[in-house]
C-alpha positions, 0 to 999 in steps of 0.5 A: 867062438869066432877064431882070429888071426893076425899078422904082427911085427915088433920093432927094435929092443922089443925083439928081446922079449921074443924067441929067435924065430919071431924077431925082427919079422912079421909073424902070424898069431891065431886064437879064438875070441875078442881080445885087446891089442894090449892082451895080445902084445902081453901074451906074446911076452912083451911087457906094455910098458915097453911099448910106445906105439901101436900101428894097426893097418896104418893107424896109431891105436890105443891099448884098449883096441879090440883086434879084428881078423886080418889085421897087420900090426907093428909094435914100437919101443919107447921113443924119447929121441923122437917126439911122437906125441902128435901120433901116438895113442898110448902114452899119457905124457912124455918121460922128459922129466923122469923119476924112478923106482927100482925093485930090490935087484937093482940096489946098485943102479939106484946109486949110479942114478943118484949120483948122476942126479936122478930122483929114485925110490928104493927099499929092500922091504917092498914087494911087487905090489908095493913097487907097481903102487908107487909107480902108478900113484907117483908117476914114476918109471919102474925099473926091473929085471922082472917083465911080469912085474911090468905087465901089471895093469896099473903099471903104465911106465917102466923098463926092463933092464937088460944089462947085468953090470951096473955100469952098463945099466946106467948107460943102458937107461941114459941111452934108451931114455936120452938122459945124458943132457940131464945129468947133474952129478953130486946134486942128490944124496946117494943114501936117501935120494934127497937134494944136497946143497953147498954148506957156507963155512962162514955161516954161523949155522956151520958150527953146529955141522962140524961135529959130523966132519972128522977134524983132520978133514976140517984141516984142509977142506973148505968145500962141503955139502949137506943132504936136506934129507938125511943130513949126511955131510959131504966133502970132496976128498978121495972118494969124490974123486973117485966117483968124479972119475967114474962119471968122467970114464962113462961119459968118454966111453959113450962119446959124451962130453 
């Protein structure tokens, strides 16, 4: 069986998946037998969904490219602040209108994403197979802290969430996918993910919703919202004020207006 040897370098956050001695440097990899560049990249611990561009000897290639002896390979992470559609052979579509599915360990991140107005599916009963299937069939970005999950062949969009704290996780996702301008707070139900619309208190249909609202709230509040999915009623009380302050803090700490 023929022996192959190539030089490969990973850029930016892809280095997070590598041992210290292979980060931000070109290094040599050797093996026997033919293999695709996708197989090579993942054998080094980097999930293919984290990769946006692969350059081999100066030419952009797809994941199915069969690596040749003495190739020089450069591997780049997801680009969202730079349009590379004209050169990349990997991405089937841009991520400009993102929808997510999260694994069981990211429950608090799910609430943050929905609070910020993003479409996020989550179910504690879903296993890895379910998550991969949903991501593939519904064209969603799979968010997880499990790199093995993102190496499943059917998953073509996903990110490893590096941070542990939920408030840092939401900032990480907004930064990495350049989503700050797409934030629409309170436009989705935190509980079920459906859209929220304002209720008109002068509309006759509002009488049917009053039974869901505490009498004390009805005495002072005139602005209400209803989830189109689960029917949950929201109003701008103390909880709303706390969430608003939390959003404002996240924006200000990250120099976003």
